[in-house]
Legacy VTK file of the C-alpha trace (Angstrom):
# vtk DataFile Version 3.0
C-alpha trace
ASCII
DATASET POLYDATA
POINTS 231 float
0.000 0.000 0.000
1.189 3.513 -0.822
2.914 5.236 2.113
0.806 8.360 1.717
-2.385 6.311 1.964
-1.067 4.518 5.068
-0.200 7.876 6.641
-3.699 9.187 5.985
-5.361 6.052 7.365
-3.245 5.989 10.541
-3.449 9.750 11.184
-6.475 9.574 13.557
-4.745 6.952 15.756
-1.471 8.896 15.710
-3.325 12.042 16.720
-5.090 10.220 19.550
-1.794 8.829 20.832
-0.218 12.296 20.815
-3.232 13.655 22.663
-3.129 11.120 25.477
0.693 11.149 25.672
0.763 14.841 26.569
-2.614 15.312 28.270
-2.074 16.551 31.849
-4.074 15.783 34.951
-6.114 12.808 36.097
-7.776 12.358 32.723
-4.363 12.014 31.049
-3.200 9.406 33.573
-6.432 7.447 33.137
-6.278 7.454 29.332
-2.597 6.483 29.202
-3.066 3.480 31.485
-6.137 2.398 29.545
-4.320 2.713 26.206
-1.033 1.063 27.198
-2.655 -1.816 29.089
-3.585 -3.252 25.686
-0.182 -2.549 24.123
2.446 -3.450 26.710
3.575 -6.993 27.452
2.265 -6.396 30.976
1.024 -3.388 32.934
0.322 -3.886 36.634
-2.231 -2.343 38.934
-1.914 1.116 40.519
0.836 2.112 38.069
1.081 5.668 36.716
2.405 6.685 33.295
3.225 10.391 33.274
3.241 12.998 30.509
5.536 12.498 27.503
6.513 8.846 28.086
7.641 6.987 24.951
7.621 3.202 24.488
9.319 1.560 21.499
8.014 -1.957 20.774
5.682 -1.948 23.791
4.946 -5.661 23.391
8.466 -6.254 24.794
7.957 -4.018 27.857
6.621 -5.262 31.195
5.796 -2.942 34.114
4.686 -4.240 37.516
2.294 -2.986 40.192
2.513 0.354 42.001
5.083 1.902 39.638
5.554 5.483 38.476
6.983 6.063 35.016
7.766 9.744 35.290
7.716 12.564 32.735
9.634 12.180 29.502
10.906 8.649 30.127
12.027 6.753 26.991
11.989 2.939 27.027
13.346 1.088 23.987
12.859 -2.658 23.602
12.495 -5.359 20.964
14.914 -7.209 18.702
17.388 -5.675 16.272
17.235 -7.811 13.125
19.861 -5.946 11.142
23.109 -7.506 9.901
25.278 -4.924 11.662
28.393 -6.148 13.460
27.677 -6.812 17.146
29.870 -7.196 20.201
28.011 -9.466 22.638
28.531 -9.280 26.410
27.030 -12.087 28.482
25.357 -11.565 31.857
24.744 -14.690 33.943
22.209 -12.904 36.145
19.986 -12.068 33.196
18.065 -15.237 32.393
15.048 -13.614 30.786
13.776 -13.090 27.269
16.058 -11.127 24.968
14.944 -7.637 24.065
12.551 -7.336 27.012
12.569 -4.428 29.444
11.144 -5.701 32.745
10.281 -3.241 35.512
9.242 -4.877 38.788
6.788 -3.746 41.450
7.031 -0.447 43.358
9.627 1.072 41.016
10.047 4.747 40.160
11.676 5.650 36.843
12.603 9.325 37.205
12.138 12.272 34.867
13.945 11.977 31.523
15.434 8.512 32.042
16.422 6.436 29.011
16.285 2.633 29.158
17.576 0.854 26.047
17.067 -2.896 26.215
16.956 -3.642 22.489
18.117 -7.186 21.609
19.786 -7.664 25.015
17.256 -6.810 27.730
17.030 -4.856 30.982
15.667 -6.287 34.237
14.884 -3.872 37.074
13.783 -5.744 40.186
11.183 -4.741 42.789
11.503 -1.667 45.017
14.126 0.116 42.902
14.373 3.849 42.264
16.005 5.646 39.326
16.522 9.389 39.785
16.139 11.891 36.972
18.135 11.543 33.736
19.597 8.120 34.392
20.569 6.130 31.288
20.658 2.337 31.065
22.128 1.122 27.772
22.039 -2.612 27.171
22.285 -1.831 23.466
24.273 0.971 21.873
26.801 1.856 19.185
30.474 1.047 19.620
33.130 3.492 18.480
34.988 1.085 16.163
34.817 -2.362 14.618
36.010 -5.287 16.707
36.568 -7.364 13.565
38.361 -4.602 11.619
39.764 -2.181 14.215
41.859 -0.299 11.636
38.882 0.443 9.383
38.351 4.205 9.706
35.091 4.102 7.757
33.202 2.902 10.843
30.932 5.565 12.280
29.525 6.135 15.757
25.928 6.620 14.710
22.911 4.966 13.079
22.613 6.910 9.841
25.495 5.433 7.830
25.367 2.114 5.965
24.951 -0.911 8.218
28.279 -2.362 7.072
29.959 0.690 8.662
28.350 0.271 12.086
29.342 -1.795 15.108
26.945 -2.350 17.996
27.541 -3.492 21.545
24.893 -5.352 23.512
24.756 -6.981 26.924
21.765 -7.354 29.245
21.550 -5.276 32.416
20.300 -6.643 35.731
19.404 -4.445 38.713
18.706 -6.293 41.978
15.925 -5.562 44.460
15.906 -2.386 46.559
18.685 -0.758 44.563
18.855 3.015 44.216
20.384 4.753 41.193
21.049 8.441 41.718
20.849 11.450 39.390
22.571 11.373 35.973
23.989 7.872 36.356
24.892 5.900 33.214
24.908 2.095 33.223
26.548 0.364 30.251
25.973 -3.052 28.604
26.443 -6.262 30.577
26.357 -4.745 34.078
24.673 -6.502 36.996
24.171 -4.766 40.329
22.865 -7.060 43.048
20.300 -6.295 45.728
20.337 -3.496 48.328
23.001 -1.485 46.506
23.210 2.243 45.770
24.819 4.072 42.838
25.872 7.668 43.574
25.243 10.801 41.482
26.943 11.114 38.062
28.435 7.622 38.147
29.378 5.770 34.954
28.961 2.072 35.660
31.178 -0.027 33.381
32.457 -2.859 35.568
30.260 -5.893 35.068
29.687 -7.259 38.594
28.679 -5.503 41.803
27.952 -7.545 44.957
24.905 -7.060 47.212
24.906 -4.046 49.569
27.471 -2.154 47.498
27.930 1.608 47.576
29.038 2.464 44.035
30.379 5.763 42.718
32.729 7.431 40.261
33.707 7.439 36.587
34.426 4.646 36.013
32.356 3.516 38.968
33.834 1.330 41.681
32.693 0.012 45.043
33.498 2.630 47.678
31.862 0.986 50.669
28.693 -0.710 51.830
25.229 0.784 51.717
23.965 -0.569 55.047
26.161 -0.843 58.139
24.743 -4.200 59.161
23.701 -6.600 56.462
22.951 -10.280 56.199
LINES 1 232
231 0 1 2 3 4 5 6 7 8 9 10 11 12 13 14 15 16 17 18 19 20 21 22 23 24 25 26 27 28 29 30 31 32 33 34 35 36 37 38 39 40 41 42 43 44 45 46 47 48 49 50 51 52 53 54 55 56 57 58 59 60 61 62 63 64 65 66 67 68 69 70 71 72 73 74 75 76 77 78 79 80 81 82 83 84 85 86 87 88 89 90 91 92 93 94 95 96 97 98 99 100 101 102 103 104 105 106 107 108 109 110 111 112 113 114 115 116 117 118 119 120 121 122 123 124 125 126 127 128 129 130 131 132 133 134 135 136 137 138 139 140 141 142 143 144 145 146 147 148 149 150 151 152 153 154 155 156 157 158 159 160 161 162 163 164 165 166 167 168 169 170 171 172 173 174 175 176 177 178 179 180 181 182 183 184 185 186 187 188 189 190 191 192 193 194 195 196 197 198 199 200 201 202 203 204 205 206 207 208 209 210 211 212 213 214 215 216 217 218 219 220 221 222 223 224 225 226 227 228 229 230
């Protein structure tokens, strides 16, 4: 079918989605939950979806009970089926479906957060909190080819030919009752186990963090324990 005809036919639905995405107040919250309950893989009870939230491939996104997806959050999921070169990082703690973004119960995803779980997956356990502008990238571009590291034609971006791109993917796992503070970036393949805390502006690159870790810095490292007594 002609693209122009498709655009005309889908315009009313696109307009409705824009309307409910940015509608403020109780009516906006009600309409967004009603709309996305039929689109997401799972949407729990008593969960709020705020103004300006964007879901890519919602059928791969699961959100539990009593969550708040705050203003301007972007969640990217699904499977990349391109033939671009990929660097794969394994994560033994992620045993879930590839490409799925799972958000557990009683989780807050703060204003302007980006969660990219394409092809790899992101699992955020129960009782976690992400402050504003945190970025979790289980899938992203790499700066050069692993197979041809001397090839200067490779580009850090999605708009060049696929044979000039290299991607890096590795699932991310966040354990229960973990806090992630303002402006933190978490890169592919990282797992942070339960009851941990990541400090402001951290860049988390190391793959494994034990339970009850206090994590900070760029690159982030364990700087202590979160709770004084812990079993």
